[in-house]
PDB file of N, CA, C and O in Angstrom:
ATOM      1  N   MET A   1      24.473   9.209  24.018  1.00  0.00           N
ATOM      2  CA  MET A   1      23.802   7.923  24.097  1.00  0.00           C
ATOM      3  C   MET A   1      22.748   7.873  22.977  1.00  0.00           C
ATOM      4  O   MET A   1      21.834   8.698  22.965  1.00  0.00           O
ATOM      5  N   PRO A   2      22.860   6.928  22.045  1.00  0.00           N
ATOM      6  CA  PRO A   2      21.895   6.834  20.945  1.00  0.00           C
ATOM      7  C   PRO A   2      20.543   6.319  21.431  1.00  0.00           C
ATOM      8  O   PRO A   2      20.458   5.563  22.399  1.00  0.00           O
ATOM      9  N   ILE A   3      19.510   6.738  20.749  1.00  0.00           N
ATOM     10  CA  ILE A   3      18.148   6.300  21.055  1.00  0.00           C
ATOM     11  C   ILE A   3      17.668   5.425  19.907  1.00  0.00           C
ATOM     12  O   ILE A   3      17.794   5.803  18.743  1.00  0.00           O
ATOM     13  N   GLU A   4      17.130   4.280  20.222  1.00  0.00           N
ATOM     14  CA  GLU A   4      16.618   3.356  19.209  1.00  0.00           C
ATOM     15  C   GLU A   4      15.094   3.336  19.287  1.00  0.00           C
ATOM     16  O   GLU A   4      14.520   3.098  20.350  1.00  0.00           O
ATOM     17  N   ILE A   5      14.448   3.587  18.153  1.00  0.00           N
ATOM     18  CA  ILE A   5      12.989   3.536  18.086  1.00  0.00           C
ATOM     19  C   ILE A   5      12.606   2.152  17.581  1.00  0.00           C
ATOM     20  O   ILE A   5      12.980   1.772  16.472  1.00  0.00           O
ATOM     21  N   ARG A   6      11.875   1.409  18.371  1.00  0.00           N
ATOM     22  CA  ARG A   6      11.499   0.053  17.999  1.00  0.00           C
ATOM     23  C   ARG A   6      10.101  -0.024  17.397  1.00  0.00           C
ATOM     24  O   ARG A   6       9.771  -0.999  16.722  1.00  0.00           O
ATOM     25  N   GLU A   7       9.298   0.970  17.629  1.00  0.00           N
ATOM     26  CA  GLU A   7       7.939   0.944  17.100  1.00  0.00           C
ATOM     27  C   GLU A   7       7.521   2.365  16.751  1.00  0.00           C
ATOM     28  O   GLU A   7       7.741   3.302  17.517  1.00  0.00           O
ATOM     29  N   LEU A   8       6.924   2.501  15.595  1.00  0.00           N
ATOM     30  CA  LEU A   8       6.443   3.793  15.138  1.00  0.00           C
ATOM     31  C   LEU A   8       4.984   3.627  14.762  1.00  0.00           C
ATOM     32  O   LEU A   8       4.653   2.788  13.925  1.00  0.00           O
ATOM     33  N   VAL A   9       4.113   4.409  15.362  1.00  0.00           N
ATOM     34  CA  VAL A   9       2.680   4.320  15.115  1.00  0.00           C
ATOM     35  C   VAL A   9       2.266   5.524  14.274  1.00  0.00           C
ATOM     36  O   VAL A   9       2.504   6.670  14.653  1.00  0.00           O
ATOM     37  N   ILE A  10       1.647   5.252  13.135  1.00  0.00           N
ATOM     38  CA  ILE A  10       1.162   6.308  12.248  1.00  0.00           C
ATOM     39  C   ILE A  10      -0.339   6.129  12.102  1.00  0.00           C
ATOM     40  O   ILE A  10      -0.816   5.037  11.794  1.00  0.00           O
ATOM     41  N   ARG A  11      -1.070   7.191  12.320  1.00  0.00           N
ATOM     42  CA  ARG A  11      -2.526   7.150  12.189  1.00  0.00           C
ATOM     43  C   ARG A  11      -2.952   8.185  11.163  1.00  0.00           C
ATOM     44  O   ARG A  11      -2.353   9.256  11.056  1.00  0.00           O
ATOM     45  N   ALA A  12      -3.985   7.858  10.417  1.00  0.00           N
ATOM     46  CA  ALA A  12      -4.487   8.780   9.401  1.00  0.00           C
ATOM     47  C   ALA A  12      -6.000   8.693   9.341  1.00  0.00           C
ATOM     48  O   ALA A  12      -6.592   7.666   9.674  1.00  0.00           O
ATOM     49  N   VAL A  13      -6.610   9.769   8.917  1.00  0.00           N
ATOM     50  CA  VAL A  13      -8.046   9.808   8.704  1.00  0.00           C
ATOM     51  C   VAL A  13      -8.262   9.953   7.203  1.00  0.00           C
ATOM     52  O   VAL A  13      -7.734  10.874   6.579  1.00  0.00           O
ATOM     53  N   VAL A  14      -9.036   9.046   6.632  1.00  0.00           N
ATOM     54  CA  VAL A  14      -9.308   9.067   5.198  1.00  0.00           C
ATOM     55  C   VAL A  14     -10.773   9.368   4.992  1.00  0.00           C
ATOM     56  O   VAL A  14     -11.648   8.686   5.525  1.00  0.00           O
ATOM     57  N   GLU A  15     -11.024  10.397   4.211  1.00  0.00           N
ATOM     58  CA  GLU A  15     -12.397  10.762   3.912  1.00  0.00           C
ATOM     59  C   GLU A  15     -12.741  10.251   2.518  1.00  0.00           C
ATOM     60  O   GLU A  15     -11.930  10.371   1.599  1.00  0.00           O
ATOM     61  N   PRO A  16     -13.934   9.683   2.348  1.00  0.00           N
ATOM     62  CA  PRO A  16     -14.299   9.175   1.015  1.00  0.00           C
ATOM     63  C   PRO A  16     -14.440  10.318   0.009  1.00  0.00           C
ATOM     64  O   PRO A  16     -14.898  11.411   0.344  1.00  0.00           O
ATOM     65  N   ALA A  17     -14.035  10.037  -1.231  1.00  0.00           N
ATOM     66  CA  ALA A  17     -14.152  11.029  -2.293  1.00  0.00           C
ATOM     67  C   ALA A  17     -15.601  11.084  -2.759  1.00  0.00           C
ATOM     68  O   ALA A  17     -16.309  10.079  -2.702  1.00  0.00           O
ATOM     69  N   PRO A  18     -16.040  12.238  -3.215  1.00  0.00           N
ATOM     70  CA  PRO A  18     -17.398  12.332  -3.758  1.00  0.00           C
ATOM     71  C   PRO A  18     -17.572  11.390  -4.949  1.00  0.00           C
ATOM     72  O   PRO A  18     -16.597  11.045  -5.616  1.00  0.00           O
ATOM     73  N   ALA A  19     -18.796  10.979  -5.212  1.00  0.00           N
ATOM     74  CA  ALA A  19     -19.074  10.052  -6.308  1.00  0.00           C
ATOM     75  C   ALA A  19     -18.567  10.621  -7.628  1.00  0.00           C
ATOM     76  O   ALA A  19     -18.725  11.808  -7.913  1.00  0.00           O
ATOM     77  N   GLY A  20     -17.959   9.755  -8.419  1.00  0.00           N
ATOM     78  CA  GLY A  20     -17.460  10.191  -9.715  1.00  0.00           C
ATOM     79  C   GLY A  20     -16.030  10.686  -9.684  1.00  0.00           C
ATOM     80  O   GLY A  20     -15.449  10.930 -10.742  1.00  0.00           O
ATOM     81  N   GLU A  21     -15.447  10.843  -8.519  1.00  0.00           N
ATOM     82  CA  GLU A  21     -14.064  11.295  -8.417  1.00  0.00           C
ATOM     83  C   GLU A  21     -13.210  10.173  -7.845  1.00  0.00           C
ATOM     84  O   GLU A  21     -13.722   9.204  -7.286  1.00  0.00           O
ATOM     85  N   GLY A  22     -11.927  10.320  -7.993  1.00  0.00           N
ATOM     86  CA  GLY A  22     -11.022   9.336  -7.436  1.00  0.00           C
ATOM     87  C   GLY A  22     -10.178   8.690  -8.515  1.00  0.00           C
ATOM     88  O   GLY A  22     -10.334   8.980  -9.701  1.00  0.00           O
ATOM     89  N   ASP A  23      -9.288   7.814  -8.095  1.00  0.00           N
ATOM     90  CA  ASP A  23      -8.361   7.173  -9.015  1.00  0.00           C
ATOM     91  C   ASP A  23      -8.727   5.727  -9.292  1.00  0.00           C
ATOM     92  O   ASP A  23      -7.907   4.988  -9.836  1.00  0.00           O
ATOM     93  N   ALA A  24      -9.909   5.304  -8.942  1.00  0.00           N
ATOM     94  CA  ALA A  24     -10.298   3.911  -9.145  1.00  0.00           C
ATOM     95  C   ALA A  24     -10.459   3.626 -10.637  1.00  0.00           C
ATOM     96  O   ALA A  24     -11.104   4.397 -11.348  1.00  0.00           O
ATOM     97  N   PRO A  25      -9.879   2.526 -11.115  1.00  0.00           N
ATOM     98  CA  PRO A  25     -10.013   2.191 -12.525  1.00  0.00           C
ATOM     99  C   PRO A  25     -11.456   1.810 -12.868  1.00  0.00           C
ATOM    100  O   PRO A  25     -12.121   1.116 -12.100  1.00  0.00           O
ATOM    101  N   ALA A  26     -11.929   2.269 -14.021  1.00  0.00           N
ATOM    102  CA  ALA A  26     -13.300   1.985 -14.443  1.00  0.00           C
ATOM    103  C   ALA A  26     -13.409   0.585 -15.036  1.00  0.00           C
ATOM    104  O   ALA A  26     -14.453  -0.054 -14.915  1.00  0.00           O
ATOM    105  N   ASP A  27     -12.346   0.101 -15.675  1.00  0.00           N
ATOM    106  CA  ASP A  27     -12.345  -1.200 -16.333  1.00  0.00           C
ATOM    107  C   ASP A  27     -11.956  -2.291 -15.336  1.00  0.00           C
ATOM    108  O   ASP A  27     -10.951  -2.148 -14.640  1.00  0.00           O
ATOM    109  N   PRO A  28     -12.729  -3.380 -15.251  1.00  0.00           N
ATOM    110  CA  PRO A  28     -12.371  -4.460 -14.318  1.00  0.00           C
ATOM    111  C   PRO A  28     -10.986  -5.054 -14.600  1.00  0.00           C
ATOM    112  O   PRO A  28     -10.308  -5.492 -13.671  1.00  0.00           O
ATOM    113  N   ALA A  29     -10.560  -5.077 -15.857  1.00  0.00           N
ATOM    114  CA  ALA A  29      -9.232  -5.601 -16.174  1.00  0.00           C
ATOM    115  C   ALA A  29      -8.154  -4.704 -15.571  1.00  0.00           C
ATOM    116  O   ALA A  29      -7.134  -5.193 -15.085  1.00  0.00           O
ATOM    117  N   ASP A  30      -8.384  -3.376 -15.605  1.00  0.00           N
ATOM    118  CA  ASP A  30      -7.427  -2.455 -14.987  1.00  0.00           C
ATOM    119  C   ASP A  30      -7.371  -2.670 -13.477  1.00  0.00           C
ATOM    120  O   ASP A  30      -6.307  -2.567 -12.866  1.00  0.00           O
ATOM    121  N   HIS A  31      -8.520  -2.970 -12.885  1.00  0.00           N
ATOM    122  CA  HIS A  31      -8.576  -3.237 -11.444  1.00  0.00           C
ATOM    123  C   HIS A  31      -7.746  -4.471 -11.115  1.00  0.00           C
ATOM    124  O   HIS A  31      -6.990  -4.470 -10.144  1.00  0.00           O
ATOM    125  N   ASP A  32      -7.882  -5.522 -11.917  1.00  0.00           N
ATOM    126  CA  ASP A  32      -7.114  -6.743 -11.689  1.00  0.00           C
ATOM    127  C   ASP A  32      -5.612  -6.487 -11.823  1.00  0.00           C
ATOM    128  O   ASP A  32      -4.815  -7.021 -11.051  1.00  0.00           O
ATOM    129  N   LYS A  33      -5.232  -5.669 -12.804  1.00  0.00           N
ATOM    130  CA  LYS A  33      -3.813  -5.339 -12.980  1.00  0.00           C
ATOM    131  C   LYS A  33      -3.278  -4.575 -11.768  1.00  0.00           C
ATOM    132  O   LYS A  33      -2.165  -4.822 -11.305  1.00  0.00           O
ATOM    133  N   LEU A  34      -4.090  -3.645 -11.264  1.00  0.00           N
ATOM    134  CA  LEU A  34      -3.679  -2.865 -10.097  1.00  0.00           C
ATOM    135  C   LEU A  34      -3.505  -3.763  -8.877  1.00  0.00           C
ATOM    136  O   LEU A  34      -2.530  -3.628  -8.138  1.00  0.00           O
ATOM    137  N   VAL A  35      -4.445  -4.675  -8.668  1.00  0.00           N
ATOM    138  CA  VAL A  35      -4.357  -5.598  -7.536  1.00  0.00           C
ATOM    139  C   VAL A  35      -3.119  -6.476  -7.676  1.00  0.00           C
ATOM    140  O   VAL A  35      -2.403  -6.693  -6.699  1.00  0.00           O
ATOM    141  N   GLN A  36      -2.859  -6.984  -8.881  1.00  0.00           N
ATOM    142  CA  GLN A  36      -1.689  -7.834  -9.099  1.00  0.00           C
ATOM    143  C   GLN A  36      -0.398  -7.070  -8.846  1.00  0.00           C
ATOM    144  O   GLN A  36       0.544  -7.612  -8.269  1.00  0.00           O
ATOM    145  N   LYS A  37      -0.350  -5.812  -9.276  1.00  0.00           N
ATOM    146  CA  LYS A  37       0.842  -4.999  -9.032  1.00  0.00           C
ATOM    147  C   LYS A  37       1.065  -4.790  -7.539  1.00  0.00           C
ATOM    148  O   LYS A  37       2.201  -4.852  -7.068  1.00  0.00           O
ATOM    149  N   CYS A  38      -0.008  -4.544  -6.792  1.00  0.00           N
ATOM    150  CA  CYS A  38       0.105  -4.379  -5.338  1.00  0.00           C
ATOM    151  C   CYS A  38       0.606  -5.653  -4.672  1.00  0.00           C
ATOM    152  O   CYS A  38       1.468  -5.606  -3.795  1.00  0.00           O
ATOM    153  N   VAL A  39       0.062  -6.786  -5.091  1.00  0.00           N
ATOM    154  CA  VAL A  39       0.490  -8.072  -4.530  1.00  0.00           C
ATOM    155  C   VAL A  39       1.970  -8.295  -4.824  1.00  0.00           C
ATOM    156  O   VAL A  39       2.717  -8.722  -3.943  1.00  0.00           O
ATOM    157  N   ASP A  40       2.400  -8.011  -6.053  1.00  0.00           N
ATOM    158  CA  ASP A  40       3.806  -8.185  -6.413  1.00  0.00           C
ATOM    159  C   ASP A  40       4.713  -7.320  -5.552  1.00  0.00           C
ATOM    160  O   ASP A  40       5.768  -7.777  -5.111  1.00  0.00           O
ATOM    161  N   GLU A  41       4.311  -6.067  -5.306  1.00  0.00           N
ATOM    162  CA  GLU A  41       5.129  -5.169  -4.496  1.00  0.00           C
ATOM    163  C   GLU A  41       5.226  -5.650  -3.042  1.00  0.00           C
ATOM    164  O   GLU A  41       6.289  -5.568  -2.427  1.00  0.00           O
ATOM    165  N   VAL A  42       4.122  -6.146  -2.505  1.00  0.00           N
ATOM    166  CA  VAL A  42       4.138  -6.654  -1.125  1.00  0.00           C
ATOM    167  C   VAL A  42       5.039  -7.879  -1.029  1.00  0.00           C
ATOM    168  O   VAL A  42       5.830  -8.000  -0.094  1.00  0.00           O
ATOM    169  N   LEU A  43       4.919  -8.786  -1.991  1.00  0.00           N
ATOM    170  CA  LEU A  43       5.765  -9.982  -1.973  1.00  0.00           C
ATOM    171  C   LEU A  43       7.242  -9.612  -2.115  1.00  0.00           C
ATOM    172  O   LEU A  43       8.102 -10.223  -1.479  1.00  0.00           O
ATOM    173  N   LYS A  44       7.529  -8.629  -2.934  1.00  0.00           N
ATOM    174  CA  LYS A  44       8.910  -8.184  -3.110  1.00  0.00           C
ATOM    175  C   LYS A  44       9.444  -7.617  -1.792  1.00  0.00           C
ATOM    176  O   LYS A  44      10.584  -7.889  -1.413  1.00  0.00           O
ATOM    177  N   ALA A  45       8.632  -6.841  -1.105  1.00  0.00           N
ATOM    178  CA  ALA A  45       9.055  -6.269   0.180  1.00  0.00           C
ATOM    179  C   ALA A  45       9.273  -7.362   1.220  1.00  0.00           C
ATOM    180  O   ALA A  45      10.212  -7.283   2.012  1.00  0.00           O
ATOM    181  N   LEU A  46       8.420  -8.377   1.227  1.00  0.00           N
ATOM    182  CA  LEU A  46       8.584  -9.483   2.176  1.00  0.00           C
ATOM    183  C   LEU A  46       9.860 -10.265   1.887  1.00  0.00           C
ATOM    184  O   LEU A  46      10.561 -10.673   2.813  1.00  0.00           O
ATOM    185  N   ARG A  47      10.161 -10.475   0.614  1.00  0.00           N
ATOM    186  CA  ARG A  47      11.407 -11.191   0.262  1.00  0.00           C
ATOM    187  C   ARG A  47      12.631 -10.401   0.718  1.00  0.00           C
ATOM    188  O   ARG A  47      13.583 -10.971   1.251  1.00  0.00           O
ATOM    189  N   ARG A  48      12.601  -9.073   0.502  1.00  0.00           N
ATOM    190  CA  ARG A  48      13.722  -8.240   0.947  1.00  0.00           C
ATOM    191  C   ARG A  48      13.889  -8.309   2.459  1.00  0.00           C
ATOM    192  O   ARG A  48      15.007  -8.326   2.972  1.00  0.00           O
ATOM    193  N   ARG A  49      12.776  -8.349   3.155  1.00  0.00           N
ATOM    194  CA  ARG A  49      12.808  -8.396   4.622  1.00  0.00           C
ATOM    195  C   ARG A  49      13.418  -9.719   5.103  1.00  0.00           C
ATOM    196  O   ARG A  49      14.158  -9.739   6.087  1.00  0.00           O
ATOM    197  N   GLN A  50      13.110 -10.815   4.414  1.00  0.00           N
ATOM    198  CA  GLN A  50      13.633 -12.115   4.824  1.00  0.00           C
ATOM    199  C   GLN A  50      15.131 -12.241   4.539  1.00  0.00           C
ATOM    200  O   GLN A  50      15.825 -13.010   5.205  1.00  0.00           O
ATOM    201  N   GLU A  51      15.634 -11.492   3.555  1.00  0.00           N
ATOM    202  CA  GLU A  51      17.045 -11.573   3.214  1.00  0.00           C
ATOM    203  C   GLU A  51      17.930 -10.944   4.279  1.00  0.00           C
ATOM    204  O   GLU A  51      19.115 -11.268   4.363  1.00  0.00           O
ATOM    205  N   ARG A  52      17.389 -10.071   5.077  1.00  0.00           N
ATOM    206  CA  ARG A  52      18.190  -9.380   6.092  1.00  0.00           C
ATOM    207  C   ARG A  52      18.625 -10.288   7.191  1.00  0.00           C
ATOM    208  O   ARG A  52      19.306  -9.852   8.119  1.00  0.00           O
TER     209      ARG A  52
END
């Protein structure tokens, strides 16, 4: 008898990086590019989801 998982809960604890470390872009233009790339990826995933 197959088992179907309808909901998966993932929890994580994120600790802040010490000052001066991390992957955050220093240039505001780089920050805008990163945000735009994230938005594009989310929209692409939503479109794929609607096609199903």
